[in-house]
N, C-alpha and C positions, 0 to 999 in steps of 0.2 A: 467387659468397659475396660477394664486397666491394658488390654491389648491394645484396645482403639487409642485409648489415650498416649499409649508410647509411639504407635504409628503418627500422630498427628505432632507431636513434641520433634520426633524425627527428621518428619517434612521440614519442618517451620525453626530447624535448630539454630540457624544463623540468625535468627532475628529481622531485621525491616527489610524491606525489599527496596534493593537502591534505587535513587533518582538518577541516570545519565545523561549527558547531553554531548552530542558531537555535533560539528559545523564544517561545513566549506562550500567549494565553489560549483562542483559539478555532483551528479547523483552516485556515479560508481565510486568518488571519493568519500563519499558521507555513508554511503552503506558500507564500506571497508572499515570506516573509522568505527561505525557502530558495531560491528561483529567483533573487532577487535578489545572495543570498550566492554562490551557485556561479555566476553570469553574471558577478560582479564579481571571484571569486578561486579560481575554477577552473581547473585546469591545461588547457592546449590537448592532445589527444591523439584519434588517429585511431580509427576503431571499423570490427567486421567486416562493417557493415552500408553503410558509404560510399559512395556512386557515385564514378567518378572526378574531380568538379570538386567533390564537397561540401569545405566546409571543414572541420578535425578540431571535435570536438566540444568543450564546457566541463564537465570533469569533477570531482569530488571525492567525497571520503570524506564523507557527511552523517550528521550525528546530529538528529533531529527531535524536540523536547519539547514537548506539546499539554496544557497543566494542565488545560481542561476539555474534550474532546472533544466533548460537545454543545453546546455555549456557541451560542448565536445570535449574529448568523449564522450558520449551518453550512456555506452551499453558496454555492462561489465562482462570478459570473458566466462567467469565463474559462474554465471545463470545458471538457474539449475533445469533448463530445458534449453529446446534449441532457438533459434531465433525466429524462425516460420511459427514457433507455438507460442514465442513473445509477442507476435502481429495478433495472431488468434485471441490470446489474451485482452491485448489493448482493447481489440475491438469488441468482444464479449463486455469488457467493462463500461466502453463510450459509446458503442453501437447498438449491442443488444442481440449480438447476432445469434446467439444460442437462448436468449429468454425460453423460445418454446421448447426447452430441455426440460424448463422447471416441472416436476411431478414425473422425470423418466431421467436416465443416465444417472440415479443417484443424486439430483440436484434436487432441493426442495425450496431455493431463491438464488436469486443472482443480484449481486450489485447493482447492475442496471435497472433490472426491474424494481428492486425497492426505492430508486433515486428516481427514475423515471414514470414509473405505475405503482405508486403506494396505494396498497390497499387501506379505505376508510369506510366508516360506515356508510357514506353517502355515493360509494363508486371508487374511482381512482384519481392519484393525484399526481401530477408531474412537477416534483421538488423542484427539479434542475429549472424548468422551464420558469416556475417561480423565482428563483436566485437571479435569474436574468434580468427577469422585470424588475425585482427589490434593486438591481445594482444601477439597470437603466435609470429606474426613478430617483434613486439616491445613492451616488456611488461611494459614500464612506457610512452607508447602513452597517448597522450591527445584526440586524435579521436575516439577513441573506444564507442561508443554512440549509442543509438538506442530512435527513437521518434515515439509518437501515434499520434499526431495530424495532420488532414487532413485539410487543410484551404478552403479548395473546397468544404467541407463536412459537415464540424464541427461547422464552424462561426456561423450559424444557424439553427444548430441542439437544437431541445429540451431537449437531454440527452448526451453531446457530452462528450468525454472520459477525468475523471479526472487525470488520468496519462498520464502525458505530454513528460517526458524524463528519459533515463536510462544512466549513466554514468560509467566507470567504468576505473580502473586502478590498474597496479599490481608494486607492494612495497617489498625489501627483509626486512624481519623483522632477527635481531641476532640469535633471539632465534626461532621461528616458522619457518623462513625461507619464501619461496615466496607465500605472500599474494595478494588476491582480493580483493580491496576496491572496493564498490560499493554507488551512489548517485543516489538518485530518486527525480524528482522534480513534482509536484501536481500542478493543479492551482486551486483544488477544493475538498474538504476530510470530510467526515462526521465521525468526530473523534472518537464516541463511535460507532457506529454500521458497520463500512466497514475498519477502519485505522488498525483493529489485522488482520483480514481476507488479506487485501492487501500485509501487511509486511510479514506475515508468507508465503505467497506466493513467494512472490518476493525474499524474502533470500533462497527459494528454487531454484528458476532461478538462484541467483548468485551460489550456490553450484553447481549446474547442469554448469553453464559455466567453473565455476573454474574445474573443474573435463575434461571438453572436452581441455581444454589449458593445462591440466597436458599432457593427451594423444599425442597433438601434439607438445609437446616440448619436452617429455618424462624426464619430473619433474613435483615433488608435489607440487599444487598449492593450496594452503587452504583458506578457507572464512574468510576474513578479516572483518573491522568495517563494518557498512551499517549506511548511511547518508539520512533521510528523508528531505525533505523541502516542505512545503503545503503552497501554498500561501493564502486560506482560509482554515482552519482548524477549523471545527465546529461543536459546540452541539447545534442541535434542539430545539427550545422552546417545540414544539410539543409534546416531549419524555422527558421534564424536570423533571417532576414526577418519572417516570420511572429512570431515571438516579443518584435522589437523595437517590433512594434504594441501587445503585451501592456505593454510597458514604459510605452510613451508614456500608453496608458491610467492607468498608477497616477500620472501626474503630473498628469493633465486631471480624473479623477474620484475623490470621497470612497472611503472604505471602502465605504461604505453604497449607494454606486451602484456600487460592483465585486463587491457581494455577493447573496444572495437569503436571505429566513428559511425555514425550514423548511417553515410554513406558506403562502407561496406557491407550493412545487412538489409541494403535495398532490394536486392536479387530474392535474398531470402522470404522481404516482406510479401514481394509478389508471388513467392511459390504460396505463401500463406493465403494469399488472396485466392489463387487458383482453386488451392483446397475448398477455401469457404464456399467459392460457386459453383464447385461438383457435387457436393452437399445439398444445393439446391435443385441439382436436375434429375 
């Protein structure tokens, strides 16, 4: 008992988890700011995934505000995978191209399946379809939301969903017209190796929903600001050395040198689409 108590005290020795906030125009700008903020001001805390010699992670509750989610440059060069894989991930979230992997490939769920095909006692529910209908009926409704958490499955699952909830509301801007605001809520987030890809895909879902509502109400709905709230936004101790390389890049290269325009990525996205098509053959 004494050893267990000592372990708990060592894990939480720094006190409360800080609540941090960053804001900016574009996705890569805000993502960079969030990483710097959690690195400088996050708490040191262990995780359930640590190996024996890993240092504790840097962790915080994080709020990110992206005022123009599709502003260019939109892609950061430090994303943890290739540009083709970024497009595949986008299609997994928005289009559900790999929902058939659930139950294999190590997948117990997908965000798309939980959002578009949520299991209920009466069958399955298209929550995003309901979001679109609610927004079309009343743009300023506070009820346009979708969840991923399934308490019967996830509470004891070894890898439950990080994304928990999406929330939407349409407002009328004097200059832009109708704009769709989106909030996302996360229980846990790998800040360096997951957050950028998550936001890239979910803001594309935001765009898709705005387009669907536009069709239903016969008025243009544009993509508005995106807000991202994570209970645990962390940089794992296991890759601190790699992350320090990222910090050095911030000092050596300009923002333009650290990012890509979407137009640069188009050829890689086309390659990803070929890969997806080849899977079906």
